[in-house]
MIMAR-355273 format. One record per residue: residue in three letters; x, y, z of N, C-alpha, C in turn. Coordinates in steps of 0.2 Angstrom, whole numbers, plus 5000, padded with zeros to 4 digits. Layout:
BEGIN
ALAXYZXYZXYZ ...
REM end
This chain:
BEGIN
UNK499549605046500049655043499949665036 UNK499749615032499649625025499049675024 UNK498549665028497949705027498049775029 UNK498449785034498649855036499049895030 UNK499549855027499949885022499549895016 UNK499049855014498649865008498149925010 UNK497949935016497449985017497850055017 UNK498450055019498950115018499050135011 UNK499150075007499350095000498650114996 UNK498150094998497450114995497350184997 UNK497450205003497450275005497950325001 UNK498550295000499050324996498850334989 UNK498550284986498350284979497750334978 UNK497250324982496650374981496850444983 UNK497350454987497550524988497950554983 UNK498550524981499050554977499050524970 UNK498750474968498750444962499450434959 UNK499850394962500550384960500550344954 UNK501150354950501150314944501450244945 UNK501850234951502050174953502250174960 UNK502150114963502350114970502850064971 UNK503450084975504050044976504050024983 UNK503949964985504049944992504649914993 UNK505049934998505649905000505749905007 UNK506349885009506549875016506549805018 UNK506749795025506849725027506249685027 UNK505649715029505049675029504849645022 UNK504949685017504849675010505249615007 UNK505749595011506249545008505849475008 UNK505249475012504949405012504549405005 UNK504749345001504449344994503749334994 UNK503449314999502649294999502249365000 UNK502649415003502249475005501949514999 UNK502349524994502149574989501549544985 UNK501549484983500949454980500349464984 UNK500349454990499849464995499549534995 UNK500049584996499849654996499549674990 UNK499749654984499449664977498749644977 UNK498649584979498049544979497549584984 UNK497749604990497249644994497149714992 UNK497649744989497449814986496949804980 UNK497049764976496549754970495849734973 UNK495849684978495249664980494849714984 UNK495249754988494849804993494649864989 UNK494949874983494749934979494049914976 UNK493949854975493249824973492949864967 UNK493349874962493249914956493049984957 UNK493150014963493050084965493550124960 UNK494150104959494550144955494750094949 UNK494450094944494550044938495050074933 UNK495750074935496250094930496650024928 UNK496850024922497249964920497849944924 UNK498149994927498749984931498649944937 UNK498049954940497849914946497449854944 UNK496949854940496549804939496849744935 UNK497249764930497549704926498349704926 UNK498649754928499349754927499649774934 UNK499449754940499649774946500349754948 UNK500549694944501249674945501849724943 UNK501649774939502149824937501949884940 UNK501349894944501149954948501449954955 UNK501449894958501649894965502249844964 UNK502849874965503449834964503949834970 UNK504449794969505049804974505649844970 UNK506049874974506649904971507049864967 UNK507249884961507649844956508349834959 UNK508549874964509249864967509149824973 UNK508549804975508449764981508749804987 UNK509049764992509249794998509749854997 UNK510049854991510549904990510249974988 UNK509649974987509250034984509450104989 UNK509350094995509450155000510150184999 UNK510650135000511350165000511550184993 UNK511350154987511450184981511150244979 UNK510550254982510150324982510550374985 UNK510750364991511150404995511850424991 UNK512150374988512750394984512650434978 UNK512050424975511850464969511750534971 UNK511450544977511250614979511950644981 UNK512450614984513050644986513450664980 UNK513450624975513750634968513450704965 UNK512750704965512450764963512650824967 UNK512650824973512850874978513550904976 UNK514050854975514750864974514750904967 UNK514350884962514450914956514150994956 UNK513751004960513451074961513951124964 UNK514451094968514851134972515451164967 
REM end
């Protein structure tokens, strides 16, 4: 599973060049998963993409949501507030 997630992220990184990747959801609540994914992404890129964010600072590049499991509901609430202000 980790290898599949890392491969998907590598494709995402090489295609879209995001400034940061936030991984959340129930599966990501396993504390050992995020470090394994980071390691696989860095190792599988094999210096193909040598940017400091990935090579030396990957802990701040691939992160979990700061709101944890509440991120989805809080995001929905924020969107509802914005929509209400526009009316």
